[in-house]
TORMAR-863957 format. One line per 4 residues: number of its first residue (from 0); their letters; for each residue y, x, z of N, C-alpha, C. Coordinates in nm, 3 decimals, padded with zeros to 5 digits. Layout:
BEGIN
NUM) a) Y/X/Z/Y/X/Z/Y/X/Z  ...;
//
This chain:
BEGIN
0) mtts) 03.469/02.939/-02.092/03.463/02.868/-02.025/03.350/02.874/-01.921  03.310/02.906/-01.759/03.150/02.890/-01.690/03.114/02.728/-01.658  03.016/02.718/-01.617/02.993/02.660/-01.548/02.890/02.713/-01.383  02.854/02.569/-01.382/02.787/02.594/-01.208/02.716/02.717/-01.177;
4) kitv) 02.627/02.677/-01.305/02.508/02.798/-01.335/02.517/02.966/-01.355  02.654/02.988/-01.405/02.741/03.073/-01.428/02.770/03.125/-01.292  02.795/03.077/-01.229/02.854/03.124/-01.102/02.760/03.176/-01.003  02.617/03.141/-01.013/02.540/03.205/-00.913/02.541/03.351/-00.876;
8) pqei) 02.509/03.418/-00.956/02.544/03.546/-00.955/02.643/03.647/-00.882  02.774/03.568/-00.909/02.889/03.621/-00.829/02.900/03.535/-00.656  02.817/03.430/-00.625/02.799/03.410/-00.504/02.672/03.494/-00.426  02.635/03.510/-00.536/02.474/03.603/-00.433/02.518/03.691/-00.388;
12) lgqt) 02.621/03.774/-00.490/02.672/03.928/-00.501/02.789/03.943/-00.390  02.842/03.867/-00.423/02.933/03.764/-00.281/02.929/03.807/-00.165  02.821/03.775/-00.082/02.757/03.764/00.034/02.663/03.929/00.042  02.774/04.042/00.066/02.771/04.116/00.124/02.654/04.162/00.250;
16) ppyf) 02.604/04.279/00.259/02.547/04.280/00.400/02.692/04.340/00.499  02.624/04.355/00.642/02.734/04.374/00.722/02.788/04.511/00.711  02.898/04.492/00.701/03.024/04.666/00.729/03.004/04.695/00.538  02.958/04.576/00.452/02.976/04.648/00.316/03.078/04.553/00.239;
20) dgva) 03.097/04.482/00.297/03.199/04.386/00.242/03.317/04.453/00.220  03.459/04.432/00.124/03.559/04.511/00.056/03.630/04.514/00.211  03.709/04.416/00.247/03.739/04.429/00.417/03.697/04.514/00.465  03.586/04.549/00.487/03.579/04.613/00.622/03.597/04.712/00.535;
24) llrd) 03.560/04.786/00.426/03.544/04.938/00.416/03.689/04.982/00.386  03.777/04.852/00.369/03.883/04.903/00.295/04.012/04.942/00.461  03.965/04.870/00.542/03.999/04.899/00.699/03.969/05.036/00.765  03.851/05.049/00.712/03.749/05.182/00.775/03.803/05.348/00.681;
28) raal) 03.835/05.291/00.553/03.943/05.409/00.423/04.012/05.446/00.553  04.106/05.303/00.585/04.227/05.362/00.616/04.294/05.447/00.786  04.143/05.380/00.858/04.181/05.487/00.934/04.094/05.584/00.910  03.987/05.639/00.836/03.930/05.773/00.781/04.059/05.858/00.752;
32) ldgw) 04.159/05.819/00.645/04.247/05.887/00.625/04.362/05.923/00.669  04.387/05.813/00.813/04.450/05.817/00.881/04.444/05.959/01.001  04.233/05.913/01.009/04.165/06.064/01.083/04.251/06.225/01.011  04.223/06.229/00.897/04.275/06.330/00.838/04.360/06.383/00.810;
36) sdiy) 04.508/06.286/00.848/04.639/06.350/00.835/04.672/06.406/00.941  04.566/06.361/01.052/04.627/06.417/01.200/04.522/06.526/01.214  04.427/06.546/01.111/04.310/06.693/01.134/04.411/06.808/01.083  04.486/06.761/00.922/04.540/06.824/00.874/04.695/06.824/00.886;
40) elpa) 04.687/06.779/00.963/04.869/06.796/01.016/04.945/06.778/00.877  04.868/06.621/00.814/04.985/06.573/00.648/05.062/06.461/00.723  05.168/06.452/00.601/05.176/06.322/00.582/05.104/06.169/00.608  05.161/06.104/00.625/05.035/05.959/00.645/04.999/05.943/00.493;
44) apva) 04.892/05.866/00.510/04.851/05.873/00.307/04.932/05.718/00.266  05.038/05.756/00.181/05.041/05.665/00.103/05.021/05.534/00.089  05.040/05.374/00.134/05.006/05.249/00.128/04.943/05.198/00.022  04.806/05.153/-00.016/04.723/05.136/-00.147/04.801/05.052/-00.180;
48) hesr) 04.851/05.024/-00.322/04.860/04.910/-00.405/05.020/04.856/-00.330  05.113/04.933/-00.354/05.235/04.915/-00.354/05.275/04.934/-00.496  05.384/05.043/-00.489/05.440/05.056/-00.627/05.358/05.165/-00.669  05.365/05.158/-00.799/05.278/05.248/-00.889/05.329/05.380/-00.855;
52) atrv) 05.415/05.431/-00.812/05.450/05.557/-00.786/05.368/05.587/-00.681  05.388/05.476/-00.566/05.280/05.489/-00.459/05.143/05.544/-00.466  05.080/05.459/-00.579/04.946/05.442/-00.586/04.884/05.641/-00.643  05.003/05.625/-00.709/04.980/05.824/-00.842/05.008/05.900/-00.713;
56) araa) 05.096/05.891/-00.595/05.078/05.975/-00.459/04.990/05.980/-00.404  04.938/05.835/-00.378/04.796/05.835/-00.260/04.662/05.895/-00.371  04.661/05.878/-00.505/04.498/05.926/-00.566/04.519/06.031/-00.519  04.670/06.127/-00.517/04.652/06.265/-00.538/04.622/06.374/-00.423;
60) wygr) 04.727/06.249/-00.313/04.703/06.326/-00.125/04.516/06.336/-00.121  04.472/06.160/-00.196/04.326/06.176/-00.127/04.244/06.282/-00.170  04.298/06.295/-00.300/04.195/06.404/-00.399/04.220/06.523/-00.358  04.341/06.587/-00.292/04.335/06.697/-00.222/04.217/06.748/-00.090;
64) liad) 04.197/06.655/-00.066/04.133/06.667/00.087/03.960/06.664/00.037  03.954/06.609/-00.131/03.820/06.580/-00.155/03.807/06.747/-00.238  03.919/06.838/-00.335/03.862/06.931/-00.409/03.939/07.037/-00.384  03.901/07.126/-00.375/03.983/07.215/-00.347/04.077/07.306/-00.519;
68) lpdr) 04.152/07.234/-00.480/04.210/07.243/-00.591/04.321/07.371/-00.633  04.313/07.453/-00.736/04.339/07.568/-00.793/04.477/07.589/-00.769  04.575/07.664/-00.756/04.736/07.632/-00.763/04.777/07.632/-00.957  04.759/07.577/-00.968/04.747/07.591/-01.160/04.788/07.413/-01.207;
72) ttld) 04.908/07.419/-01.303/04.916/07.292/-01.346/04.854/07.283/-01.477  04.715/07.190/-01.511/04.671/07.182/-01.614/04.750/07.075/-01.723  04.802/06.958/-01.656/04.871/06.913/-01.755/05.033/06.879/-01.689  05.128/06.845/-01.816/05.260/06.832/-01.794/05.292/06.709/-01.753;
76) glpr) 05.213/06.579/-01.741/05.191/06.438/-01.669/05.157/06.368/-01.727  05.118/06.231/-01.707/05.041/06.151/-01.752/05.148/05.987/-01.753  05.234/06.014/-01.832/05.337/05.894/-01.833/05.314/05.746/-01.867  05.287/05.636/-01.839/05.243/05.520/-01.864/05.087/05.512/-01.906;
80) stfe) 05.030/05.586/-01.874/04.872/05.602/-01.881/04.802/05.526/-01.832  04.844/05.458/-01.714/04.758/05.411/-01.646/04.806/05.218/-01.678  04.658/05.137/-01.614/04.659/05.039/-01.616/04.661/04.994/-01.426  04.669/04.813/-01.427/04.693/04.790/-01.252/04.528/04.731/-01.250;
84) tgpv) 04.507/04.736/-01.143/04.367/04.657/-01.107/04.432/04.580/-00.982  04.538/04.624/-00.934/04.571/04.578/-00.789/04.699/04.504/-00.829  04.829/04.414/-00.726/04.941/04.368/-00.730/04.999/04.452/-00.706  05.118/04.451/-00.834/05.231/04.545/-00.798/05.368/04.485/-00.753;
88) hggr) 05.430/04.574/-00.718/05.554/04.489/-00.627/05.660/04.600/-00.662  05.718/04.647/-00.812/05.727/04.725/-00.828/05.759/04.884/-00.843  05.849/04.936/-00.909/05.787/05.061/-00.968/05.711/05.096/-01.089  05.796/05.117/-01.196/05.741/05.106/-01.317/05.686/05.238/-01.397;
92) dgar) 05.824/05.269/-01.439/05.767/05.451/-01.517/05.828/05.551/-01.394  05.870/05.589/-01.308/05.933/05.693/-01.223/05.856/05.776/-01.138  05.714/05.759/-01.184/05.624/05.785/-01.100/05.619/05.946/-01.136  05.591/06.054/-00.984/05.604/06.173/-01.016/05.434/06.202/-01.024;
96) wtdl) 05.399/06.239/-01.162/05.279/06.262/-01.174/05.245/06.410/-01.152  05.308/06.484/-01.118/05.258/06.654/-01.142/05.103/06.659/-01.091  05.112/06.606/-00.911/04.980/06.669/-00.851/04.911/06.581/-00.886  04.853/06.451/-00.932/04.790/06.361/-00.989/04.707/06.424/-01.082;
100) arlv) 04.852/06.475/-01.189/04.810/06.580/-01.349/04.701/06.645/-01.332  04.731/06.746/-01.240/04.680/06.886/-01.195/04.563/06.850/-01.103  04.509/06.725/-01.050/04.382/06.696/-00.984/04.264/06.654/-01.110  04.376/06.580/-01.184/04.266/06.492/-01.270/04.233/06.627/-01.395;
104) gfaf) 04.329/06.735/-01.430/04.307/06.812/-01.473/04.178/06.909/-01.432  04.174/06.981/-01.338/04.083/07.002/-01.241/03.958/06.932/-01.260  03.922/06.807/-01.235/03.829/06.764/-01.257/03.720/06.748/-01.355  03.824/06.719/-01.469/03.774/06.715/-01.583/03.743/06.872/-01.609;
108) edmg) 03.761/06.947/-01.624/03.739/07.103/-01.628/03.568/07.178/-01.524  03.625/07.118/-01.402/03.459/07.152/-01.310/03.335/07.045/-01.362  03.414/06.951/-01.444/03.278/06.833/-01.541/03.246/06.900/-01.632  03.321/07.020/-01.695/03.264/07.028/-01.824/03.319/06.952/-01.954;
112) lgrp) 03.410/06.854/-01.928/03.489/06.730/-01.962/03.595/06.786/-02.082  03.634/06.922/-02.063/03.735/07.000/-02.136/03.867/06.944/-02.126  03.982/06.918/-02.165/04.104/06.888/-02.102/04.157/06.730/-02.149  04.223/06.677/-02.038/04.160/06.498/-02.066/04.261/06.469/-02.130;
116) rphp) 04.278/06.383/-02.230/04.366/06.338/-02.294/04.377/06.217/-02.316  04.526/06.171/-02.202/04.588/06.033/-02.148/04.601/05.983/-02.276  04.502/05.844/-02.305/04.569/05.763/-02.430/04.721/05.664/-02.417  04.817/05.716/-02.481/04.930/05.651/-02.449/04.923/05.439/-02.474;
120) ldrt) 04.958/05.376/-02.430/04.879/05.247/-02.420/05.052/05.109/-02.445  04.979/05.116/-02.602/05.116/04.993/-02.682/05.084/04.882/-02.612  05.169/04.765/-02.674/05.149/04.630/-02.590/04.999/04.546/-02.620  04.918/04.581/-02.729/04.815/04.528/-02.755/04.710/04.597/-02.671;
124) arqa) 04.715/04.767/-02.628/04.658/04.814/-02.553/04.637/04.683/-02.352  04.739/04.698/-02.356/04.787/04.682/-02.224/04.727/04.483/-02.203  04.758/04.407/-02.358/04.717/04.320/-02.327/04.565/04.276/-02.328  04.469/04.408/-02.412/04.354/04.403/-02.426/04.284/04.463/-02.266;
128) ltaa) 04.375/04.521/-02.155/04.355/04.510/-02.037/04.346/04.463/-01.945  04.462/04.376/-01.943/04.500/04.236/-01.871/04.363/04.115/-01.926  04.393/04.141/-02.050/04.270/04.042/-02.026/04.096/04.039/-01.989  04.041/04.189/-01.984/04.000/04.252/-01.916/03.962/04.168/-01.783;
132) ldll) 04.082/04.242/-01.678/04.123/04.183/-01.530/04.095/04.063/-01.541  04.169/03.980/-01.611/04.172/03.884/-01.606/04.044/03.808/-01.590  03.932/03.801/-01.718/03.822/03.776/-01.728/03.744/03.805/-01.611  03.770/03.959/-01.503/03.711/03.921/-01.408/03.709/03.853/-01.311;
136) gevf) 03.866/03.824/-01.289/03.906/03.719/-01.222/03.838/03.622/-01.198  03.853/03.541/-01.317/03.786/03.435/-01.356/03.649/03.401/-01.293  03.560/03.528/-01.404/03.451/03.454/-01.365/03.357/03.531/-01.278  03.424/03.614/-01.224/03.379/03.725/-01.107/03.443/03.713/-00.951;
140) prva) 03.521/03.590/-00.945/03.564/03.650/-00.850/03.554/03.664/-00.720  03.431/03.630/-00.653/03.444/03.752/-00.553/03.383/03.846/-00.558  03.375/03.899/-00.631/03.258/04.065/-00.635/03.398/04.099/-00.679  03.514/04.071/-00.782/03.611/04.132/-00.832/03.731/04.126/-00.730;
144) aqvl) 03.720/04.065/-00.622/03.812/04.063/-00.483/03.738/04.174/-00.366  03.641/04.194/-00.384/03.536/04.285/-00.291/03.567/04.425/-00.354  03.551/04.428/-00.507/03.561/04.553/-00.534/03.718/04.635/-00.621  03.822/04.580/-00.725/03.880/04.593/-00.757/04.024/04.696/-00.661;
148) pfvs) 04.002/04.638/-00.518/04.132/04.655/-00.426/04.119/04.824/-00.406  03.992/04.877/-00.462/03.928/05.018/-00.392/04.052/05.075/-00.515  04.049/05.056/-00.598/04.110/05.141/-00.748/04.257/05.155/-00.732  04.347/05.266/-00.705/04.461/05.291/-00.695/04.516/05.301/-00.866;
152) vgiv) 04.406/05.392/-00.934/04.520/05.418/-01.062/04.379/05.422/-01.147  04.406/05.309/-01.265/04.354/05.373/-01.405/04.351/05.409/-01.514  04.337/05.530/-01.558/04.355/05.621/-01.676/04.288/05.595/-01.773  04.314/05.516/-01.894/04.241/05.578/-02.027/04.278/05.641/-02.109;
156) venp) 04.123/05.722/-02.151/04.192/05.838/-02.224/04.111/05.864/-02.343  04.133/05.940/-02.409/04.108/06.016/-02.513/03.967/06.067/-02.521  03.827/05.952/-02.540/03.707/06.033/-02.483/03.586/05.965/-02.538  03.452/06.004/-02.615/03.391/05.905/-02.694/03.352/05.793/-02.540;
160) vpsm) 03.308/05.880/-02.433/03.231/05.793/-02.331/03.333/05.694/-02.299  03.196/05.627/-02.249/03.282/05.436/-02.221/03.343/05.440/-02.074  03.331/05.493/-02.029/03.438/05.499/-01.887/03.374/05.600/-01.832  03.415/05.653/-01.736/03.427/05.706/-01.618/03.452/05.739/-01.439;
164) ylsq) 03.316/05.766/-01.343/03.408/05.823/-01.231/03.410/05.937/-01.216  03.454/06.008/-01.190/03.479/06.172/-01.131/03.524/06.157/-00.937  03.423/06.222/-00.850/03.449/06.205/-00.718/03.548/06.287/-00.671  03.601/06.371/-00.760/03.692/06.509/-00.741/03.829/06.427/-00.751;
168) tpev) 03.788/06.289/-00.794/03.959/06.159/-00.806/04.002/06.087/-00.761  03.939/06.083/-00.649/03.921/05.930/-00.568/04.005/05.857/-00.619  03.980/05.684/-00.556/04.057/05.605/-00.601/04.123/05.595/-00.779  04.065/05.633/-00.844/04.085/05.699/-00.975/03.976/05.658/-01.084;
172) iyvg) 03.997/05.546/-01.190/03.910/05.522/-01.287/03.902/05.590/-01.408  03.831/05.619/-01.505/03.880/05.632/-01.664/03.819/05.506/-01.732  03.886/05.502/-01.825/03.834/05.429/-01.945/03.841/05.493/-02.085  03.738/05.458/-02.183/03.750/05.558/-02.329/03.843/05.491/-02.427;
176) hhml) 03.937/05.523/-02.516/04.078/05.433/-02.549/03.966/05.355/-02.615  03.839/05.364/-02.700/03.809/05.324/-02.777/03.746/05.174/-02.718  03.740/05.154/-02.605/03.671/05.030/-02.509/03.797/04.953/-02.567  03.879/04.995/-02.578/04.056/04.880/-02.581/04.009/04.760/-02.689;
180) erdt) 03.914/04.850/-02.829/03.901/04.738/-02.903/03.795/04.683/-02.924  03.744/04.693/-02.813/03.586/04.615/-02.782/03.584/04.479/-02.741  03.530/04.386/-02.690/03.525/04.253/-02.697/03.548/04.301/-02.508  03.634/04.199/-02.452/03.688/04.159/-02.384/03.622/04.165/-02.284;
184) wela) 03.488/04.149/-02.235/03.351/04.181/-02.158/03.333/04.306/-02.136  03.321/04.358/-02.235/03.271/04.502/-02.241/03.358/04.608/-02.153  03.508/04.542/-02.225/03.608/04.629/-02.141/03.592/04.598/-02.005  03.573/04.464/-01.965/03.594/04.412/-01.798/03.458/04.452/-01.725;
188) davl) 03.327/04.487/-01.834/03.226/04.573/-01.753/03.286/04.728/-01.719  03.326/04.778/-01.780/03.342/04.930/-01.769/03.374/04.955/-01.658  03.505/04.823/-01.647/03.608/04.853/-01.511/03.537/04.839/-01.405  03.446/04.748/-01.397/03.328/04.677/-01.280/03.322/04.805/-01.240;
192) hesl) 03.181/04.855/-01.360/03.110/04.979/-01.361/03.180/05.109/-01.275  03.308/05.141/-01.308/03.371/05.240/-01.237/03.412/05.225/-01.111  03.448/05.086/-01.109/03.520/05.086/-00.929/03.416/05.033/-00.841  03.274/05.024/-00.886/03.165/05.003/-00.808/03.139/05.113/-00.783;
196) hdvt) 03.188/05.241/-00.851/03.102/05.404/-00.751/03.220/05.384/-00.667  03.359/05.398/-00.691/03.459/05.416/-00.598/03.408/05.352/-00.453  03.386/05.242/-00.466/03.299/05.196/-00.346/03.190/05.247/-00.306  03.105/05.296/-00.390/02.972/05.361/-00.312/03.023/05.565/-00.244;
200) elar) 03.076/05.569/-00.309/03.130/05.721/-00.256/03.218/05.692/-00.147  03.344/05.584/-00.106/03.370/05.518/-00.017/03.284/05.544/00.107  03.178/05.462/00.081/03.050/05.388/00.153/03.002/05.531/00.249  02.956/05.622/00.166/02.899/05.726/00.230/02.987/05.797/00.296;
204) qvrq) 03.102/05.793/00.316/03.207/05.846/00.431/03.183/05.755/00.499  03.177/05.727/00.532/03.203/05.599/00.632/03.080/05.489/00.692  02.987/05.510/00.610/02.851/05.433/00.687/02.791/05.532/00.631  02.646/05.531/00.769/02.518/05.582/00.763/02.457/05.537/00.591;
208) vlvp) 02.486/05.607/00.536/02.375/05.542/00.391/02.281/05.657/00.369  02.330/05.788/00.414/02.196/05.868/00.409/02.163/05.940/00.552  02.029/06.010/00.555/02.035/06.068/00.660/02.135/06.147/00.662  02.140/06.255/00.834/02.312/06.307/00.826/02.196/06.463/00.750;
212) syte) 02.066/06.500/00.755/01.999/06.624/00.676/02.002/06.603/00.527  02.076/06.511/00.496/02.015/06.460/00.290/02.128/06.637/00.285  02.083/06.687/00.156/02.211/06.749/00.109/02.173/06.724/-00.058  02.205/06.696/-00.170/02.181/06.708/-00.282/02.080/06.833/-00.349;
216) dtsa) 02.101/06.902/-00.293/02.003/07.063/-00.337/01.859/07.015/-00.308  01.842/06.969/-00.209/01.724/06.936/-00.130/01.646/06.807/-00.187  01.713/06.706/-00.204/01.695/06.568/-00.196/01.540/06.588/-00.346  01.476/06.466/-00.321/01.329/06.429/-00.398/01.448/06.365/-00.529;
220) ttll) 01.390/06.443/-00.619/01.480/06.367/-00.769/01.364/06.293/-00.826  01.423/06.187/-00.904/01.325/06.101/-01.018/01.406/06.098/-01.150  01.261/06.098/-01.239/01.373/06.104/-01.416/01.339/05.989/-01.431  01.457/05.992/-01.544/01.523/05.843/-01.570/01.401/05.833/-01.669;
224) pwsv) 01.355/05.703/-01.736/01.270/05.743/-01.857/01.358/05.727/-01.956  01.467/05.640/-01.981/01.526/05.545/-02.079/01.608/05.713/-02.099  01.586/05.811/-02.017/01.664/05.972/-02.091/01.577/06.059/-02.192  01.442/05.990/-02.172/01.326/06.147/-02.195/01.352/06.178/-02.326;
228) kqpt) 01.389/06.045/-02.448/01.446/06.086/-02.568/01.623/06.108/-02.573  01.686/06.137/-02.469/01.823/06.208/-02.510/01.815/06.360/-02.497  01.892/06.435/-02.571/01.909/06.561/-02.581/01.907/06.647/-02.423  01.922/06.564/-02.275/01.916/06.629/-02.174/01.834/06.567/-02.111;
232) kryf) 01.703/06.574/-02.014/01.636/06.479/-01.949/01.731/06.470/-01.814  01.792/06.325/-01.746/01.800/06.325/-01.651/01.709/06.280/-01.535  01.709/06.352/-01.398/01.642/06.344/-01.269/01.810/06.313/-01.190  01.759/06.196/-01.129/01.830/06.167/-01.044/01.799/06.161/-00.861;
236) stwr) 01.895/06.223/-00.798/01.860/06.257/-00.660/01.861/06.121/-00.573  01.826/06.112/-00.450/01.867/06.048/-00.415/01.991/05.893/-00.380  02.088/05.983/-00.380/02.234/05.962/-00.348/02.252/05.925/-00.445  02.212/05.979/-00.619/02.280/05.900/-00.763/02.153/05.784/-00.786;
240) llsa) 02.056/05.754/-00.731/02.014/05.665/-00.796/02.096/05.535/-00.684  02.101/05.570/-00.546/02.137/05.428/-00.495/02.260/05.370/-00.590  02.386/05.534/-00.543/02.486/05.486/-00.642/02.488/05.373/-00.774  02.410/05.429/-00.852/02.380/05.400/-00.967/02.318/05.269/-00.955;
244) chvy) 02.201/05.226/-00.860/02.142/05.094/-00.843/02.274/05.024/-00.796  02.339/05.028/-00.746/02.460/04.944/-00.685/02.496/04.907/-00.776  02.569/05.000/-00.894/02.625/04.998/-01.026/02.571/04.859/-01.075  02.407/04.895/-01.106/02.376/04.808/-01.217/02.314/04.669/-01.153;
248) vhla) 02.267/04.677/-01.038/02.283/04.517/-00.996/02.378/04.411/-00.998  02.509/04.478/-00.959/02.630/04.416/-00.980/02.618/04.405/-01.181  02.613/04.520/-01.244/02.664/04.457/-01.410/02.594/04.368/-01.428  02.420/04.334/-01.367/02.313/04.234/-01.421/02.361/04.139/-01.397;
252) gfrr) 02.441/04.089/-01.312/02.458/03.959/-01.242/02.649/03.971/-01.326  02.718/04.080/-01.401/02.833/03.981/-01.417/02.823/03.934/-01.621  02.686/04.016/-01.640/02.683/04.018/-01.779/02.584/03.908/-01.760  02.573/03.828/-01.699/02.519/03.698/-01.630/02.624/03.611/-01.615;
256) svig) 02.708/03.616/-01.597/02.811/03.531/-01.560/02.873/03.547/-01.675  02.872/03.581/-01.743/02.991/03.565/-01.871/02.946/03.571/-02.034  02.995/03.468/-02.110/02.959/03.469/-02.229/02.979/03.586/-02.298  02.881/03.598/-02.379/02.861/03.733/-02.512/02.794/03.835/-02.507;
260) psae) 02.753/03.877/-02.356/02.627/03.982/-02.418/02.481/03.933/-02.430  02.410/03.982/-02.494/02.323/03.971/-02.593/02.200/03.925/-02.447  02.048/03.888/-02.472/01.963/03.896/-02.377/01.943/04.039/-02.340  01.911/04.135/-02.464/01.916/04.264/-02.413/02.030/04.332/-02.337;
264) qiev) 02.129/04.267/-02.358/02.210/04.345/-02.332/02.264/04.336/-02.157  02.177/04.226/-02.130/02.142/04.161/-01.969/02.045/04.236/-01.930  01.918/04.236/-02.006/01.830/04.322/-01.980/01.846/04.454/-01.919  01.886/04.534/-02.004/01.920/04.696/-02.000/01.964/04.741/-01.836;
268) pter) 02.063/04.654/-01.753/02.113/04.676/-01.618/02.024/04.630/-01.492  01.924/04.512/-01.570/01.837/04.432/-01.490/01.724/04.555/-01.512  01.656/04.608/-01.573/01.553/04.676/-01.577/01.580/04.854/-01.490  01.673/04.852/-01.565/01.764/04.979/-01.486/01.742/04.990/-01.325;
272) aqfm) 01.831/04.836/-01.276/01.798/04.830/-01.140/01.681/04.803/-01.035  01.604/04.758/-01.176/01.454/04.722/-01.064/01.357/04.856/-01.057  01.375/04.942/-01.207/01.358/05.106/-01.162/01.403/05.150/-01.106  01.529/05.172/-01.029/01.546/05.242/-00.911/01.531/05.198/-00.815;
276) ldhl) 01.518/05.082/-00.785/01.467/04.957/-00.644/01.370/05.028/-00.621  01.297/05.053/-00.674/01.126/05.062/-00.667/01.107/05.180/-00.617  01.210/05.272/-00.666/01.152/05.430/-00.620/01.248/05.414/-00.505  01.367/05.340/-00.473/01.468/05.349/-00.349/01.371/05.334/-00.236;
280) lasp) 01.308/05.228/-00.250/01.232/05.155/-00.161/01.102/05.210/-00.124  01.048/05.326/-00.143/00.902/05.454/-00.163/00.985/05.513/-00.074  00.879/05.632/-00.061/00.866/05.764/-00.002/00.881/05.847/-00.141  00.977/05.939/-00.193/01.054/06.026/-00.083/01.157/05.990/-00.052;
284) hrdn) 01.211/05.873/-00.123/01.359/05.853/-00.146/01.396/05.782/00.005  01.277/05.680/-00.010/01.310/05.590/00.128/01.365/05.647/00.276  01.251/05.795/00.246/01.307/05.900/00.366/01.469/05.967/00.380  01.515/05.941/00.315/01.582/06.003/00.283/01.775/05.924/00.296;
288) lged) 01.714/05.772/00.354/01.821/05.667/00.337/01.840/05.703/00.500  01.993/05.670/00.506/02.005/05.636/00.676/02.012/05.477/00.689  02.037/05.437/00.786/01.971/05.285/00.854/02.061/05.158/00.803  02.225/05.234/00.779/02.322/05.114/00.623/02.235/05.152/00.522;
292) grvl) 02.184/05.249/00.478/02.151/05.288/00.338/02.012/05.215/00.294  01.958/05.192/00.400/01.841/05.123/00.377/01.849/04.951/00.379  01.946/04.887/00.464/02.017/04.752/00.454/02.077/04.765/00.292  02.140/04.852/00.262/02.210/04.853/00.130/02.116/04.858/00.018;
296) vewl) 01.994/04.933/00.048/01.901/04.884/-00.078/01.807/04.737/-00.042  01.786/04.696/00.070/01.667/04.566/00.069/01.795/04.460/00.011  01.936/04.437/00.015/02.026/04.364/00.003/02.025/04.373/-00.126  02.061/04.492/-00.228/02.024/04.500/-00.340/01.922/04.449/-00.420;
300) dhsl) 01.780/04.472/-00.388/01.662/04.407/-00.401/01.656/04.261/-00.424  01.693/04.247/-00.328/01.702/04.077/-00.277/01.791/03.978/-00.407  01.953/04.107/-00.369/01.994/03.994/-00.494/01.935/04.005/-00.599  01.885/04.120/-00.677/01.852/04.108/-00.815/01.753/04.012/-00.795;
304) kaml) 01.600/03.988/-00.735/01.554/03.884/-00.750/01.617/03.778/-00.778  01.695/03.751/-00.664/01.729/03.630/-00.664/01.844/03.568/-00.808  01.885/03.637/-00.857/01.929/03.669/-01.018/01.844/03.629/-01.153  01.692/03.663/-01.086/01.638/03.706/-01.262/01.624/03.573/-01.307;
308) evra) 01.641/03.491/-01.266/01.632/03.347/-01.386/01.770/03.299/-01.421  01.876/03.380/-01.348/02.016/03.343/-01.411/02.051/03.374/-01.547  02.075/03.261/-01.645/02.109/03.329/-01.766/02.267/03.214/-01.757  02.370/03.310/-01.801/02.460/03.258/-01.924/02.423/03.158/-02.001;
//
């Protein structure tokens, strides 16, 4: 059950900066893929969110342009391992998974994650996923409508990591199988988290998020203080700070909008987002931002400040 107070964060975050709204980005993604089709003399990209088979084919088509996929097959297939993030108009279990399976296998190996193990979904698991997506639609409708349509395929994998997004497999998100047994808001949080990463990956391709001379190898880096006590300290480039900050600001809003998270669980994304914003708003990271990137960072900063007093 929600109240007018709880809807404040999604109202704030639903007011995206110019050219960063879901409609504009999806329109420009379609233009981008059409252009790639012409350049590489490929068949047109399958239309997003038609049948399951079409979405699988689309994710594989898109991914082949992102990664230099070796001519090998890592998996035989991933049948019945997806959940839906958009409308379904037919096409159940007849999808051709070979191309996407190979791409997923390559992406996991490339990131040192080992062999991907898709988790079969029984009725209980599907009910959990449906409940999570319904919660996003009920509590965070404006943001969900801006974000979820970017994802074509979701795969539940047997992995200790709560969720993942890999740039080698655009329009695909991964959720760890143990998340199916967590509270509904936590599963929804994970789906939103990874879907937001797909949005920023696309924005980087179609907006001037970073200066033309930017490279990951030469970018300034910042040590994440919460990683100091972890086995490996984490240093984030300008791009990784921006992508993660975009996620944390939205999670700070979602957790303020739903019944369940503790005060600490609300404060974690808030504090991390503020730390990243402090660095993105100052040199040297600010110097790496393009015109659109600076607008996005300023909007994230304004949005986070506007939500600070909002609690579920």
